[in-house]
N, C-alpha and C positions, 0 to 999 in steps of 0.2 A: 061297813064299816067307817069306821069316825076313827078323825085327824091323828086322834091318839095314837089306832088301836096300827095306822096306816106307818106312822114314825118307828113305832117298835119292832113293826115287819121290816122295817124297811134297812134300820138297827143292828136287828138278827141276822139281815142278809150283809150286811158288810161284816160283820165278827166272821162270821162264816169263808170271807174272804181272808180275814187273816186267821184265823184260824191255825193252816195248814204252819202259815213256819212259826208261830209260837211251838205249836205238838212236833215239832221238826225238833227240840228245845227242851223237849218233854212239858211243856206245859198247857196251858191253856185258858181258856177267857169263858166267864160266862154269865149271863144277862141279868141282873139284876132287879133292877125300876127305870122307869123312866118317871121325875120327879114334874109335878107341874111348872116348873119354872126348866120342861126341855133337859134339865143336866141327870145325863147319863149314869146309871153306875153298875157298875158290876164288880166279878169279882177275877180277881188272878188266882188259879188256883196251878196245880202239881208246883214243878221247878218255876215259874215263874210265879211263885207265892210270895218265898222267900228270898228271889234274886237282890242282890247290891243292884242291877240295875231296871227291876221293874216301872222305878219311876219314870225312868226315861221311858225303857217297851213303854210304859202308858200312852207317856205324851207324846214320844213323837211317833209311833207306830199306830196306834190304837187308835186313838183319840183322829191323830191326821187323821186315819183310813176313813173313819166315825164322820168324822164333819163333813169330809170332799163326798160324801157320799151321800147324808142327812144333812142337810146346810140347817134345818131347823134349831138341831144338837146342839147345844151348848156351849157343854163341856163335859167329860168326858169325866169320873172318880171311882176309882179305887173305893169299894163299900168301909165301913170301918162298923165295926161293930161294940 
């Protein structure tokens, strides 16, 4: 397993820890990509997708947890299309 694969697996495991809290409010988070500079790109789905507080959820919940679990991650951002 490459270093990038290991980081992705650890990030997915951290997302699994966050997921029940988001699902309790009708939302969820989905891994999209880990960039070459260790930025984790995710989709917020369900109720989280259009929630006016999703930026707070992302930064104070998702990003904080991910970066504690996987310090190699530089930031967590929502995919823009």
